[in-house]
N, C-alpha and C positions, 0 to 999 in steps of 0.2 A: 395524262387530264388527255379526255380521248379527243375524235374525230369526226365532223362534219364532211361529209363526201357527197359533194352533186355533181350533175349532172344537167347540160343541156344539149335540149333534144330538137330538131327540126321537122318538115315537111318536106318529103322530097324536092315538092317541084319548085321549094324556092332556089332549087339548081343553082348550089355556091360552088365556088374552087371545089373541096375539099369535095361535096357531093359528086360530083362532074369524076374528079381522079377516082372514085370508090366502082369497086365491080359489083358491090351490093348497097342497099338502100340503107341511108343513115340511122334510118330502127331496127335493121336485121345487124346491123353490127352493136350498137346496142344491147339485142337480146344475146348476143355472144360474152358483150361485157358482164354484162348481171351473170351468168356464170360462172365468172371468175369471182364477182362479189359470193356469190352463194354458196363456191368452194372453202370461203373463207368465211364465210357470216356474217360480213360488211351490209350494213344497213345502207343506204342511200338517197338521197333527194334529187329526184328527175325533174328539172325546170322545162315540159312541152310546152310547142305551141298551139296554139285551138287548132290551128291548117292541119296539123299533126294527128291529133284526135280524132279529127273529121276526116282525113282522107285515107289515112294508116292503122284505123284503129286493129284492123285484124291481129295485124302484127304489131300493136305497140299493148293491146288489149295484156297479154302474159307478163310485157313488163310493170305495166298501172296495176295486177293486180298482185302481182308479189308480194309477201307479206313481209321483205325487205326494202322496197320502195315506197317512198311516199311522193306524193306528186303534187309538184306547182306551176304555175301558170310564168310566162315565157313570151310576153304579148300573144295577140292571136295569129298576123304572120308574118312576124320578123319583119315589121319597118320593110314590108318590099318593093313598093311607089319609094325607092331613096332620095327619087329626086323632090317629090312633096314634104319628105322631113326633113332634108337639107336644108329647104324654101324656110318652113316652120322653125329649124333650131335659126337661123336669118334673121326671120322678122319680128318671131316672138322669141325668141331666147328659149325653147324647148323642142325639140328634135321629137316625141311622142305627138307633138301638135298642139292642135287646139284640146281643152276643157274636154270638149265632145267626142274629140278623133279619140283623146286614151282611154274617156270610162269607157264608148263603143268597144275596145279591143280587152279591155277588162274585164268587161261583159260577156264579148263571144266566149273566149278562152274559158270563162269560169262556167256558160252553159253548155258549151263546148261536154269539158268531162265531169257537170254533173248529171247531163241528160245519159252517162256513158257507164258512169261510178256508180251514181246515185252518191258522191263524194262531193262537198263545199272546199273548194280548196281553200288557203289561208296564206300560201308563201308562194311570193311573188318575186322574177329575174328581169329583168327589160335587156332584148336585145341590145350584145354589145356591150351594156352595160350604162343604155341611154336611154338614165331617165328623165326626168321636165319636173321645170318651178314645180307643177301641179301632183306630180306624183304620189308624194307621202300622201299627203291629205284627200286625193280618189281612191288611194289604198284601204287605207283609213273610214272612209264612209261606206266603202263596201266589203266592209268588215274581214281585209286583210290583218295578217298580226305578225310577220316580217315581209320584210324587202331583201335583198342582197344583191347589191349593186358595185360595183369598183373593186377596185383592189387597195386596201391600208393595209403594210407591212407589220404597222403598230396595233390594228386593232386585236381590243382582248374581248369580244364578245356582242352578244346585241345591245343595242343600246336606242333607249326610248327617244324621241324626236319630237318636237314640238307637237307633230299630228297627231299621234298616237301610236302611231305603226312604228314595229322595233326597226332597228340597221344594222346588217351583220354585213360588213364587205371580208372578199375573200384574203386573209393573211397569210398566204400559200402560194408561190411563184407560180402563176396560171399556164395551162399547155399552149394553147392556141397561141397567143399573142410572143411566146417566147418559145416554142418549139419549130424544129424545121421538119416541114410532113408537104407532101402535095408540092402547088408550085410555091410555096414558099423555102424556096433557097435565100442561101445567105445573099446573095445580089437583090432578090427581090426584102427581104427583109429591111438591108440599107435601103433601099427605092424608098419604101415603106414609111418607114422611121423618119427620112428626109423629107417626102413630101407630106405626110401627114399631121410630118411633128410629134410622133407618136413617142412614149415615157411614160412608165406607170413607176410605180415604189418599188419594181424590178430591173430597171431602167428599160433599154429599147432592143437590149441583143439578147439571138435564139439561138439553141443548142441544138445536138442532134438528141435522140431520147435517151440514152444512157446518163449523159450530163445534165439533163431535164431531169429526167427524176433524183441523180442525184441531189440536186440542189432542193428539190421537192420534198424531199425527204428531212435532209439537212435543215429545212424553216419547219417540219414539224419539229420535230427533235429540240427547234430550238422557242417552240412554243412551249412544247411538256416544260421544260427548265423554265419560261417565264411562269406557269401555272395556266394557260388560256386553253381555248380550245380553237383547231386549226379549224379553219374553211376552206376546205380544199375545192375545187373547178377540173373536173376531170370532163374533156368533151369525146367519150368511145370515138367516133369517128376522124378524130386525129392523132389519138394513139394507134389505131389499128393499118393508115397509113403510113405513119412511121418505121414502124417496124414490125406489124403486124400481134401487138400488146407485148411484143418482151418483154422493154424496158419499163412497164406500168407495172409488171408484177413486184417490182420492188417495193414501189409505193405502196403497191395493195396488202402485202405483206408490213411494212410498217404499220399501214393503218388499220390489220389486223390486230398485230401488238399491242398497239395503244388502246384501241375500244373505238370503235364507230356508234356516233349515236345521228338520229334525224335531226334535219337541222330546227324543228318544229321543238324538239324537246331543249334547248338551248336557254337558258337563262337568263335577263336581261341587266343589265349593267345600269348602276345610274349613269345617268348625264350630267360631265363633269363641267 
């Protein structure tokens, strides 16, 4: 079975720990990563923040216009005012905030991409997978086809939600939450798992790049045996900081052998 490779790309002004640890910008790293994809003829879906499009278009343009790449939205500003979004989660049960706040983020991201590419995106992933109770309905009303939030090891492909938008969680171990890199030392990973009560379908453990790559390949192998499409997330900046892209080449070689498809081409499965 084929593989959907996805990337999450953020504006450098977000100043994440990964960005602060990196000698070049996150979008520049993504450009280097796309060269690895080009060598293997792997297509990918790049979920980008609206601010990355607005603030770093000169660097992002070659990625956005690359024939192997399709674009999706990754919120406008990656929930920069985290204090406000934590408050919204506590008060409203929705990290993206009110309906108006979330709609504004969606529309600003769409408009930024349309203005520079002329393309209307139909794919979405929330930053940190943090959708809310209104996310699916809002995306459907704004013309989106598919959202890829969360981690579900057993996912077999896109499933149509009550709102009509398709949902396809990751079914391969993601890198950021399970990869030792930058400030994500074993001690920091343990503290984060304990204080944030973090665990997903692949647990709360992080590994060095070679072991993470081995496990990612094993997930793809398992999905192939199950006869389902793999949905893989790789953050170029994480892999660059971990070991300069050394280990991720193993994963890319496996994706190349399986065959890659854009997320937009995946077929919905019946809602059980």
